[in-house]
C-alpha positions as CSV (number, residue, x, y, z in Angstrom):
1,X,-3.8,-6.7,-10.4
2,X,-4.0,-10.0,-12.1
3,X,-1.8,-9.1,-15.1
4,X,1.1,-8.2,-12.8
5,X,3.7,-10.4,-11.4
6,X,4.0,-11.5,-7.7
7,X,6.9,-9.0,-7.4
8,X,4.7,-6.1,-8.7
9,X,1.9,-7.2,-6.3
10,X,4.5,-7.1,-3.5
11,X,5.6,-3.6,-4.5
12,X,1.9,-2.5,-4.5
13,X,1.6,-3.9,-1.0
14,X,4.6,-1.8,0.1
15,X,2.9,1.2,-1.5
16,X,-0.3,0.5,0.5
17,X,1.6,0.2,3.7
18,X,3.4,3.4,3.1
19,X,0.2,5.2,2.3
20,X,-1.5,3.7,5.4
21,X,1.3,5.1,7.6
22,X,1.2,8.7,6.4
23,X,-1.6,9.5,4.0
24,X,-4.9,7.8,4.7
25,X,-6.7,9.6,1.8
26,X,-4.1,8.1,-0.6
27,X,-4.5,4.7,0.9
28,X,-8.2,4.8,0.4
29,X,-7.8,5.9,-3.2
30,X,-5.3,3.2,-3.8
31,X,-7.7,0.6,-2.4
32,X,-10.6,2.0,-4.5
33,X,-8.8,2.6,-7.8
34,X,-5.9,0.1,-7.5
35,X,-3.2,0.3,-10.1
36,X,-5.2,2.8,-12.1
37,X,-4.8,5.5,-9.4
38,X,-3.2,8.6,-10.9
39,X,-0.6,9.7,-8.5
40,X,1.1,12.7,-10.1
41,X,0.5,15.1,-12.9
42,X,-2.8,15.9,-14.5
43,X,-5.6,14.5,-12.4
44,X,-3.1,13.2,-9.9
45,X,-3.9,12.9,-6.2
46,X,-0.5,14.1,-5.0
47,X,1.3,17.4,-5.4
48,X,5.1,17.4,-5.7
49,X,5.7,17.4,-1.9
50,X,3.2,14.7,-1.4
51,X,4.9,12.5,-4.1
52,X,8.3,13.0,-2.5
53,X,6.9,12.1,0.9
54,X,5.2,9.0,-0.5
55,X,8.3,7.8,-2.3
56,X,10.4,8.2,0.9
57,X,7.7,6.3,2.8
58,X,7.9,3.5,0.2
59,X,11.7,3.4,0.5
60,X,11.4,3.2,4.3
61,X,8.8,0.4,4.2
62,X,11.0,-1.6,1.9
63,X,14.1,-1.1,4.1
64,X,12.1,-2.0,7.2
65,X,10.5,-5.1,5.7
66,X,13.2,-6.4,3.4
67,X,16.4,-4.8,4.7
68,X,17.1,-3.4,1.3
69,X,17.9,0.3,0.9
70,X,16.9,1.6,-2.5
71,X,16.6,5.0,-3.9
72,X,13.5,5.3,-6.2
73,X,13.7,9.0,-7.2
74,X,17.1,8.7,-8.9
75,X,18.5,9.9,-12.2
76,X,17.3,6.8,-14.0
77,X,13.7,7.4,-12.9
78,X,13.8,11.1,-13.8
79,X,15.2,10.4,-17.3
80,X,12.6,7.8,-18.2
81,X,10.3,8.7,-21.2
82,X,7.2,7.7,-19.2
83,X,7.4,8.7,-15.6
84,X,7.2,5.8,-13.1
85,X,5.5,8.1,-10.7
86,X,2.4,8.9,-12.9
87,X,0.2,6.0,-11.8
88,X,0.2,3.4,-9.1
89,X,0.6,0.6,-11.6
90,X,3.7,2.2,-13.2
91,X,5.2,2.9,-9.8
92,X,4.5,-0.7,-8.6
93,X,6.2,-2.0,-11.7
94,X,9.2,0.3,-11.2
95,X,9.6,-0.7,-7.6
96,X,9.4,-4.4,-8.5
97,X,12.1,-4.0,-11.1
98,X,14.3,-2.1,-8.6
99,X,13.8,-4.8,-6.0
100,X,14.6,-7.5,-8.5
101,X,17.8,-5.7,-9.5
102,X,18.8,-5.4,-5.8
103,X,18.0,-9.1,-5.2
104,X,20.2,-10.0,-8.1
105,X,23.0,-7.7,-7.0
106,X,23.0,-9.2,-3.5
107,X,23.2,-12.7,-4.9
108,X,26.3,-11.8,-6.9
109,X,27.9,-10.0,-4.0
110,X,30.8,-11.8,-2.3
111,X,30.1,-13.0,1.2
112,X,31.0,-10.6,4.0
113,X,34.5,-10.9,5.5
114,X,34.5,-12.9,8.7
115,X,35.2,-10.8,11.8
116,X,38.4,-11.6,13.6
């Protein structure tokens, strides 16, 4: 994973933790094949239900770890020319971009109102 940023490596770690929690076979494949793991589509290791389950597990891992609620399977993801769900590398990159967007949005958000 050397060509990827620290953020993409963090995203891949979230993916590994999500797979460890619910799909040991996927976790083993991610560890063996790394970012080259084909997740979905031709030669993919997940069917549609498995992919949805994995995405939800990643979202949960991110929320539990970073306290950020993100939706990965949204209209933007579905409308992309190259699916971010095809390979582990594409998904890690997509997750990293979404996390960066959320971090940026949180920095721009006004502070919460004090409780009275």
